[in-house]
NUGU-584919 format. One line per field, with one value per residue (C-alpha): x, y, z; residue number from 1. Coordinates in nm, 3 decimals. Example, Ala and Ser with C-alpha at 12.3 -4.5 7.8 and 13.67 -1.06 7.14 Angstrom:
NUGU-584919
px 1.230  1.367;
py -0.450  -0.106;
pz 0.780  0.714;
resi 1  2;
***
This chain:
NUGU-584919
px 2.162  2.406  2.165  2.097  2.469  2.500  2.204  2.368  2.689  2.490  2.308  2.634  2.768  2.460  2.511  2.862  2.738  2.458  2.630  2.584  2.208  2.100  2.360  2.519  2.189  2.159  1.958  1.684  1.542  1.642  1.374  1.428  1.111  0.954  1.008  1.153  1.435  1.379  1.554  1.888  2.155  2.332  2.647  2.454  2.269  2.597  2.757  2.465  2.454  2.833  2.810  2.531  2.724  3.037  2.858  2.588  2.556  2.321  2.158  2.213  1.897  1.779  1.472  1.581  1.282  1.276  0.966  0.930  0.699  0.579  0.717  1.067  1.086  1.303  1.542  1.840  1.708  1.602  1.952  2.136  1.870  1.916  2.296  2.283  2.078  1.726  1.510  1.166  0.982  0.693  0.519  0.280  0.009  -0.286  -0.540  -0.575  -0.803  -0.629  -0.900  -0.810  -0.437  -0.483  -0.697  -0.418  -0.154  0.027  0.283  0.218  -0.066  -0.250  -0.060  0.273  0.169  0.087  0.400  0.621  0.498  0.541  0.890  1.002  0.872  1.042  1.363  1.342  1.205  0.966  0.874  0.656  0.415  0.172  -0.050  -0.418  -0.649  -1.020  -1.280  -1.183  -1.442  -1.649  -1.490  -1.797  -1.795  -1.749  -1.441  -1.299  -1.357  -1.173  -0.878  -0.843  -0.891  -0.638  -0.371  -0.432  -0.421  -0.067  0.061  0.198  0.279  0.174  -0.089  -0.117  -0.448  -0.559  -0.870  -0.832  -0.759  -0.841  -0.553  -0.610  -0.466  -0.459  -0.627  -0.865  -0.965  -1.042  -1.247  -1.449  -1.507  -1.629  -1.849  -1.644  -1.567  -1.799  -1.627  -1.739  -1.975  -1.844  -2.079  -1.945  -1.585  -1.644  -1.813  -1.507  -1.280  -1.481  -1.492  -1.115  -1.067  -1.299  -1.170  -0.802  -0.856  -1.026  -0.717  -0.481  -0.372  -0.348  -0.493  -0.216  -0.250  -0.541  -0.400  -0.178  -0.231  0.039  0.080  0.228  0.597  0.564  0.458  0.665  0.957  1.015  0.660  0.603  0.899  0.740  0.405  0.580  0.754  1.108  1.380  1.441  1.674  1.558  1.817  1.764  1.535  1.205  1.316  1.193  1.379  1.273  1.487  1.223  1.278  1.273  1.153  1.336  1.269  1.494  1.449  1.204  1.361  1.640  1.849  1.836  1.921  2.226  2.342  2.307  2.528  2.781  2.804  2.782  2.456  2.171  1.939  1.678  1.441  1.389  1.106  1.159  0.859  0.671  0.545  0.190  0.305  0.485  0.180  -0.054  0.180  0.195  -0.186  -0.216  0.036  -0.051  -0.425  -0.379  -0.242  -0.355  -0.127  -0.306  -0.186  -0.012  -0.154  0.143  0.388  0.178  0.169  0.542  0.622  0.378  0.286  -0.008  -0.202  -0.186  -0.298  -0.602  -0.684  -0.666  -0.903  -1.143  -1.152  -1.186  -1.481  -1.752  -1.582  -1.551  -1.922  -2.015  -1.790  -1.553  -1.272  -1.196  -0.941  -0.774  -0.482  -0.374  -0.403  -0.654  -0.778  -1.012  -1.225  -1.159  -1.521  -1.444  -1.105  -1.253  -1.328  -1.019  -0.882  -1.182  -1.178  -0.809  -0.849  -1.114  -0.859  -0.612  -0.564  -0.283  -0.077  -0.138;
py -4.742  -4.620  -4.351  -4.244  -4.198  -4.003  -3.789  -3.699  -3.612  -3.384  -3.223  -3.138  -2.997  -2.774  -2.660  -2.547  -2.370  -2.178  -2.075  -1.704  -1.721  -1.610  -1.328  -1.446  -1.426  -1.643  -1.959  -2.015  -2.338  -2.639  -2.864  -3.211  -3.280  -3.324  -3.696  -3.964  -3.802  -4.065  -4.311  -4.130  -4.329  -4.182  -4.122  -3.949  -3.721  -3.639  -3.540  -3.312  -3.144  -3.094  -2.929  -2.698  -2.591  -2.528  -2.304  -2.124  -1.941  -2.170  -2.007  -2.159  -2.354  -2.351  -2.564  -2.871  -3.069  -3.404  -3.542  -3.910  -4.192  -4.383  -4.710  -4.558  -4.452  -4.698  -4.672  -4.676  -4.391  -4.187  -4.224  -4.082  -3.817  -3.686  -3.712  -3.497  -3.221  -3.316  -3.162  -3.174  -3.451  -3.410  -3.748  -3.830  -4.008  -3.901  -4.130  -4.385  -4.602  -4.870  -4.851  -4.486  -4.562  -4.838  -4.607  -4.347  -4.612  -4.543  -4.806  -4.783  -4.904  -4.725  -4.930  -4.828  -4.461  -4.470  -4.675  -4.432  -4.128  -4.304  -4.426  -4.076  -3.933  -4.204  -4.116  -3.760  -3.579  -3.328  -3.132  -3.350  -3.248  -3.492  -3.469  -3.563  -3.554  -3.481  -3.500  -3.859  -4.087  -4.267  -4.067  -3.993  -3.748  -4.020  -4.155  -3.804  -3.732  -4.055  -3.954  -3.613  -3.740  -4.018  -3.779  -3.520  -3.791  -3.877  -3.535  -3.401  -3.030  -2.945  -3.070  -2.999  -3.092  -3.075  -3.162  -3.444  -3.325  -3.575  -3.544  -3.632  -3.958  -4.124  -4.444  -4.247  -4.021  -4.333  -4.490  -4.170  -4.135  -4.494  -4.471  -4.712  -4.434  -4.153  -3.829  -3.658  -3.364  -3.008  -2.951  -3.256  -3.159  -2.808  -2.949  -3.164  -2.860  -2.659  -2.946  -2.982  -2.610  -2.597  -2.909  -2.825  -2.477  -2.633  -2.850  -2.552  -2.542  -2.209  -2.201  -1.985  -2.072  -2.221  -2.575  -2.557  -2.573  -2.550  -2.533  -2.204  -2.201  -2.478  -2.294  -2.421  -2.180  -2.297  -2.251  -1.934  -1.778  -1.863  -1.713  -1.397  -1.353  -1.434  -1.554  -1.926  -2.158  -2.496  -2.762  -3.088  -3.211  -3.017  -2.770  -2.410  -2.094  -1.733  -1.424  -1.150  -1.065  -1.399  -1.753  -2.057  -2.428  -2.723  -3.006  -3.258  -3.578  -3.713  -3.851  -3.522  -3.327  -3.547  -3.533  -3.155  -3.103  -3.356  -3.182  -2.825  -2.743  -2.545  -2.756  -2.486  -2.247  -1.893  -1.641  -1.272  -1.154  -0.846  -0.600  -0.728  -1.085  -0.990  -0.799  -1.093  -1.325  -1.083  -1.077  -1.454  -1.570  -1.304  -1.363  -1.736  -1.662  -1.533  -1.232  -1.107  -0.842  -0.534  -0.233  -0.014  -0.269  -0.318  0.058  0.096  -0.189  -0.120  0.248  0.454  0.412  0.033  0.055  0.260  0.010  -0.270  -0.082  -0.033  -0.401  -0.513  -0.285  -0.536  -0.815  -0.587  -0.510  -0.882  -0.970  -1.185  -0.940  -0.743  -0.478  -0.481  -0.264  -0.188  -0.546  -0.708  -1.048  -1.315  -1.417  -1.780  -1.872  -1.802  -1.973  -2.272  -2.046  -1.828  -1.909  -1.757  -1.452  -1.395  -1.437  -1.165  -0.917  -0.953  -0.655  -0.531  -0.230  0.047;
pz -1.066  -1.331  -1.446  -1.086  -1.031  -1.357  -1.254  -0.922  -1.110  -1.343  -1.051  -0.877  -1.202  -1.227  -0.867  -0.963  -1.275  -1.103  -0.784  -0.864  -0.939  -0.590  -0.587  -0.261  -0.071  0.237  0.168  0.425  0.290  0.082  -0.062  -0.210  -0.406  -0.744  -0.779  -0.555  -0.354  -0.086  -0.323  -0.287  -0.107  0.194  -0.012  -0.291  -0.050  0.124  -0.208  -0.296  0.046  0.043  -0.299  -0.184  0.126  -0.081  -0.333  -0.133  0.198  0.393  0.694  1.035  1.114  0.752  0.686  0.488  0.361  0.185  0.013  0.096  0.000  0.308  0.175  0.144  0.510  0.702  0.994  0.758  0.542  0.844  0.983  0.684  0.622  0.974  0.943  0.627  0.784  0.680  0.952  0.789  0.605  0.362  0.349  0.064  0.263  0.038  0.212  0.491  0.277  0.073  -0.196  -0.258  -0.265  -0.521  -0.734  -0.731  -0.810  -0.483  -0.385  -0.011  0.208  0.487  0.744  0.587  0.601  0.973  1.041  0.847  1.040  1.376  1.280  1.177  1.505  1.709  1.525  1.656  1.349  1.501  1.189  0.968  0.694  0.536  0.228  0.209  -0.094  -0.091  -0.366  -0.449  -0.616  -0.351  -0.069  0.141  0.429  0.693  0.517  0.475  0.844  0.931  0.713  0.878  1.233  1.178  1.056  1.329  1.597  1.486  1.592  1.264  1.260  0.904  0.660  0.287  0.129  -0.233  -0.429  -0.677  -1.030  -1.303  -1.545  -1.912  -2.048  -1.705  -1.592  -1.371  -1.661  -1.867  -1.586  -1.541  -1.916  -1.940  -1.632  -1.421  -1.172  -1.068  -0.972  -0.655  -0.711  -0.679  -0.386  -0.199  -0.273  -0.141  0.170  0.240  0.200  0.453  0.701  0.672  0.733  1.033  1.206  1.163  1.301  1.605  1.649  1.655  1.291  1.110  0.759  0.619  0.248  0.055  0.056  0.365  0.740  1.004  1.378  1.499  1.416  1.157  0.842  0.547  0.507  0.151  0.024  0.225  0.045  -0.290  -0.190  -0.077  -0.411  -0.298  -0.538  -0.563  -0.752  -0.880  -0.961  -1.147  -1.422  -1.445  -1.177  -1.198  -1.092  -1.038  -0.979  -0.986  -1.352  -1.532  -1.489  -1.618  -1.621  -1.682  -1.931  -1.788  -1.922  -1.701  -1.988  -2.181  -1.865  -1.799  -2.162  -2.178  -1.875  -1.997  -2.336  -2.208  -2.389  -2.227  -2.012  -1.949  -2.121  -1.998  -2.007  -1.932  -1.733  -1.850  -1.593  -1.642  -1.586  -1.266  -1.149  -1.214  -1.026  -0.733  -0.713  -0.749  -0.493  -0.234  -0.234  -0.176  0.171  0.508  0.463  0.152  -0.094  0.045  -0.139  -0.045  -0.179  -0.493  -0.560  -0.498  -0.734  -1.019  -0.980  -0.859  -1.182  -1.157  -0.793  -0.892  -1.167  -0.910  -0.681  -0.973  -1.076  -0.714  -0.633  -0.731  -0.535  -0.232  -0.254  -0.273  0.021  -0.185  -0.115  0.201  0.296  0.637  0.746  0.391  0.263  0.028  0.145  0.018  0.320  0.411  0.342  -0.026  -0.047  -0.227  -0.526  -0.485  -0.832  -1.008  -0.779  -0.845  -1.222  -1.226  -1.088  -1.374  -1.602  -1.823  -1.725  -1.975;
resi 1  2  3  4  5  6  7  8  9  10  11  12  13  14  15  16  17  18  19  20  21  22  23  24  25  26  27  28  29  30  31  32  33  34  35  36  37  38  39  40  41  42  43  44  45  46  47  48  49  50  51  52  53  54  55  56  57  58  59  60  61  62  63  64  65  66  67  68  69  70  71  72  73  74  75  76  77  78  79  80  81  82  83  84  85  86  87  88  89  90  91  92  93  94  95  96  97  98  99  100  101  102  103  104  105  106  107  108  109  110  111  112  113  114  115  116  117  118  119  120  121  122  123  124  125  126  127  128  129  130  131  132  133  134  135  136  137  138  139  140  141  142  143  144  145  146  147  148  149  150  151  152  153  154  155  156  157  158  159  160  161  162  163  164  165  166  167  168  169  170  171  172  173  174  175  176  177  178  179  180  181  182  183  184  185  186  187  188  189  190  191  192  193  194  195  196  197  198  199  200  201  202  203  204  205  206  207  208  209  210  211  212  213  214  215  216  217  218  219  220  221  222  223  224  225  226  227  228  229  230  231  232  233  234  235  236  237  238  239  240  241  242  243  244  245  246  247  248  249  250  251  252  253  254  255  256  257  258  259  260  261  262  263  264  265  266  267  268  269  270  271  272  273  274  275  276  277  278  279  280  281  282  283  284  285  286  287  288  289  290  291  292  293  294  295  296  297  298  299  300  301  302  303  304  305  306  307  308  309  310  311  312  313  314  315  316  317  318  319  320  321  322  323  324  325  326  327  328  329  330  331  332  333  334  335  336  337  338  339  340  341  342  343  344  345  346  347  348  349  350  351  352;
***
């Protein structure tokens, strides 16, 4: 508890220090994520929100999202979240099968996940996003269908879904290496992705970014700003920031982050982005979305020569149908979104 209090003190100090980073721009979204923000007490959350409102211009009706574990959602927490302006929850469901949750070392059960969503809705929170994972070991198509149908039946407005990534030096990586777990085949993982896409579209969700689906009017403001190349400020340990010209990231370790702010030493590293780096990022984030890459904007930002180079490297993909052009925008057709990363990587080139 002492370290949590010291962390909140350090976070508020960083808010004060970085008040000018967004150059007085109006803030349209606030996102509490990247860890366990649902463990904040009501008093701690109130202190953070008060500091943000005192240092930044927060838009009326700004989207304020809090990532929450299902087992942390209780009437008491919902009460002070709502009181402090939280108007959107992102709930880490991951699966409605307890075997999957145990495999992923999740603390909650399937019953707690369904109960948490229902409790939040009963409390008047009408903007809820939930995460699901596909490509899990032993997750057959019937089980995946059950997961999706269960979540949709609960009336959430937004779903984020990601394929399992086996990270090195984890228990799952060890079990796969020793044959105790069998990873799902690429073909089965792709099939689950396409079923997810098709069913959610039938249910009125828009597939607006490779991993994200939302009902009309419920696209994530926070993430949409990132995909459209807008500036953002990250506060706290491990947080990343971007101002169009540089990227910076804070120290990951909580204790070092707290000590740095207490002692007045830098708590972040910074990278100045070259024009090629900014161009690659523009291509990458734009082509992950339904909006695609504006060729006029690309040419205005990086020059006519760069635009012609982009057209040259995209010609083969246009011919194969993996890229399309509509109304001045390049798009990856949704049927190819599962392999979008490789398509995007093939478009990278350095500005001469």
